[in-house]
C-alpha positions as a Markdown table, in Angstrom:
| # | Residue | x | y | z |
|---|---|---|---|---|
| 1 | Unk | 119.5 | 70.7 | 93.9 |
| 2 | Unk | 116.8 | 71.7 | 96.2 |
| 3 | Unk | 118.3 | 73.1 | 99.7 |
| 4 | Unk | 117.1 | 71.2 | 102.8 |
| 5 | Unk | 115.5 | 73.1 | 105.7 |
| 6 | Unk | 115.6 | 70.5 | 108.2 |
| 7 | Unk | 112.0 | 69.5 | 108.0 |
| 8 | Unk | 112.1 | 66.7 | 105.6 |
| 9 | Unk | 111.7 | 64.0 | 108.2 |
| 10 | Unk | 109.4 | 66.0 | 110.4 |
| 11 | Unk | 106.2 | 64.5 | 111.7 |
| 12 | Unk | 102.9 | 66.0 | 110.8 |
| 13 | Unk | 102.3 | 67.2 | 114.4 |
| 14 | Unk | 105.5 | 69.0 | 114.5 |
| 15 | Unk | 105.0 | 70.8 | 111.1 |
| 16 | Unk | 101.7 | 71.8 | 112.5 |
| 17 | Unk | 102.9 | 73.3 | 115.5 |
| 18 | Unk | 105.9 | 75.4 | 113.7 |
| 19 | Unk | 104.0 | 76.6 | 110.8 |
| 20 | Unk | 100.2 | 76.4 | 111.3 |
| 21 | Unk | 99.9 | 77.1 | 115.1 |
| 22 | Unk | 101.8 | 80.0 | 114.8 |
| 23 | Unk | 100.7 | 83.1 | 117.0 |
| 24 | Unk | 100.1 | 86.6 | 115.5 |
| 25 | Unk | 97.4 | 89.1 | 114.6 |
| 26 | Unk | 95.3 | 89.7 | 111.5 |
| 27 | Unk | 94.3 | 93.4 | 110.9 |
| 28 | Unk | 92.1 | 94.4 | 108.3 |
| 29 | Unk | 92.8 | 97.8 | 107.1 |
| 30 | Unk | 90.8 | 100.1 | 104.6 |
| 31 | Unk | 93.1 | 98.9 | 101.4 |
| 32 | Unk | 95.0 | 96.0 | 102.5 |
| 33 | Unk | 95.1 | 92.9 | 105.1 |
| 34 | Unk | 98.1 | 92.6 | 107.3 |
| 35 | Unk | 99.3 | 89.6 | 109.2 |
| 36 | Unk | 101.6 | 90.3 | 112.1 |
| 37 | Unk | 103.4 | 87.3 | 113.4 |
| 38 | Unk | 104.6 | 87.3 | 117.1 |
| 39 | Unk | 108.4 | 87.2 | 118.0 |
| 40 | Unk | 108.0 | 83.8 | 119.1 |
| 41 | Unk | 106.7 | 82.4 | 116.0 |
| 42 | Unk | 108.9 | 80.2 | 113.9 |
| 43 | Unk | 110.1 | 83.4 | 111.8 |
| 44 | Unk | 113.3 | 81.9 | 110.3 |
| 45 | Unk | 111.5 | 79.5 | 108.3 |
| 46 | Unk | 108.6 | 81.8 | 107.5 |
| 47 | Unk | 111.1 | 84.5 | 106.4 |
| 48 | Unk | 112.8 | 81.8 | 104.0 |
| 49 | Unk | 109.5 | 81.6 | 102.2 |
| 50 | Unk | 109.9 | 85.5 | 101.5 |
| 51 | Unk | 106.3 | 85.9 | 102.2 |
| 52 | Unk | 107.2 | 89.5 | 103.6 |
| 53 | Unk | 108.9 | 90.5 | 100.3 |
| 54 | Unk | 105.9 | 91.2 | 98.2 |
| 55 | Unk | 102.1 | 91.7 | 98.5 |
| 56 | Unk | 99.9 | 89.0 | 97.4 |
| 57 | Unk | 96.3 | 90.1 | 96.0 |
| 58 | Unk | 93.6 | 87.9 | 97.1 |
| 59 | Unk | 91.0 | 87.7 | 94.4 |
| 60 | Unk | 88.0 | 86.7 | 96.5 |
| 61 | Unk | 88.7 | 89.5 | 99.1 |
| 62 | Unk | 88.3 | 92.5 | 96.7 |
| 63 | Unk | 91.9 | 92.0 | 95.4 |
| 64 | Unk | 93.3 | 93.4 | 98.8 |
| 65 | Unk | 96.8 | 92.8 | 99.1 |
| 66 | Unk | 98.0 | 90.6 | 101.8 |
| 67 | Unk | 101.2 | 91.8 | 103.7 |
| 68 | Unk | 103.0 | 89.4 | 106.1 |
| 69 | Unk | 105.0 | 91.1 | 108.8 |
| 70 | Unk | 107.3 | 89.8 | 111.6 |
| 71 | Unk | 107.5 | 91.6 | 115.0 |
């Protein structure tokens, strides 16, 4: 059984506002790309996705790892 996160019946506009329209900063370093989410972003749901647990290499960006960090 899949756990529910409370967005099963959410409207597209609400999903966009909570996840796509999240503010933060993208920094391109010598060996990686770092995405830092602002404090006011919807961190709890983003953290549940475990994006900050491991680096994800992006093949079309010279295999740079993509790191997600939460302020």
